C-alpha positions in Angstrom: 0.0 0.0 0.0 1.3 3.4 -0.9 1.1 6.0 1.8 0.7 9.5 0.5 1.8 12.5 2.6 0.1 15.8 2.6 2.0 19.0 2.0 1.8 22.3 3.9 2.9 25.4 2.1 4.2 28.5 3.9 5.3 31.9 2.7 8.8 32.5 4.1 9.2 36.2 4.7 7.5 37.6 7.7 5.3 34.4 7.9 7.8 31.8 9.2 11.0 33.9 8.9 11.1 37.1 10.9 12.5 39.3 8.2 12.7 39.7 4.5 15.2 37.0 3.4 15.8 38.5 0.0 18.3 41.1 1.3 20.5 39.1 3.6 20.4 36.1 1.2 21.6 38.3 -1.6 24.5 39.5 0.6 25.2 35.9 1.5 25.4 34.9 -2.2 27.7 37.8 -2.9 30.0 36.8 0.0 30.0 33.2 -1.4 31.1 34.6 -4.8 27.9 33.3 -6.5 26.7 36.9 -7.2 29.1 39.7 -8.4 29.9 42.4 -6.0 28.1 44.8 -8.3 24.8 43.2 -7.5 24.4 44.8 -4.0 24.6 48.4 -5.2 21.8 47.7 -7.7 19.6 46.1 -5.0 20.3 48.9 -2.5 19.6 51.5 -5.1 16.1 50.1 -5.8 15.4 49.8 -2.1 16.4 53.4 -1.5 14.1 54.6 -4.4 11.2 52.6 -2.8 12.0 54.0 0.7 12.1 57.5 -0.7 8.6 56.8 -2.2 10.0 57.3 -5.7 8.5 54.0 -6.9 5.8 51.6 -5.9 6.2 48.3 -4.0 5.2 46.3 -7.1 7.6 48.1 -9.4 10.4 47.7 -6.8 9.7 44.0 -6.3 9.9 43.4 -10.1 13.1 45.4 -10.4 14.6 43.4 -7.5 13.6 40.1 -9.0 15.1 41.1 -12.3 18.4 42.0 -10.6 18.3 38.7 -8.8 17.5 36.8 -12.0 20.4 38.5 -13.8 22.8 37.6 -11.0 21.6 34.0 -11.2 22.1 33.8 -15.0 24.7 31.1 -15.9 25.1 29.9 -12.3 25.1 26.2 -11.3 21.7 25.3 -9.9 23.2 22.9 -7.2 25.7 25.5 -6.0 23.0 28.1 -5.6 20.6 25.7 -3.9 23.3 24.6 -1.5 24.3 28.2 -0.7 20.7 29.1 0.0 20.3 26.1 2.2 23.4 27.1 4.0 22.0 30.7 4.4 18.8 29.4 6.0 20.6 26.8 8.2 22.9 29.6 9.5 19.9 31.8 10.2 17.6 29.2 11.9 17.2 31.6 14.8 15.3 33.9 12.4 12.5 31.4 12.0 9.6 32.2 14.3 9.3 29.9 17.3 5.9 28.7 16.3 7.3 27.3 13.1 10.3 25.7 14.8 7.8 24.0 17.1 5.3 22.9 14.5 7.9 21.6 12.0 8.6 18.3 13.8 4.9 17.6 14.1 4.4 18.4 10.4 7.2 16.0 9.4 5.2 13.1 10.8 2.3 13.6 8.3 3.7 16.0 5.7 6.4 15.9 3.0 9.0 18.5 3.9 10.7 20.2 0.9 13.6 22.4 1.6 
């Protein structure tokens, strides 16, 4: 008999992780040498325009995703995946306590994809 597990989907930022992971994860990938050092000034520039109310959230989010996508272009998938896993493993304390508590319970009945 095949036992099927359910899945539980969570948004990461500010839902299970107590900050916006995009910015520290981008810095982490730069430090690892997976993104060029020119990536951060581009990200920071868009964030400043948003904070100064020069552009909308939606526009800024799209610009940031484009910058991230350009930085990912030509990179080895497994290297990036491993680096991102390392980032989240090194920042486990940023996951909300409720999530850290519920994860072992979910593992009993749900497939965990990380």
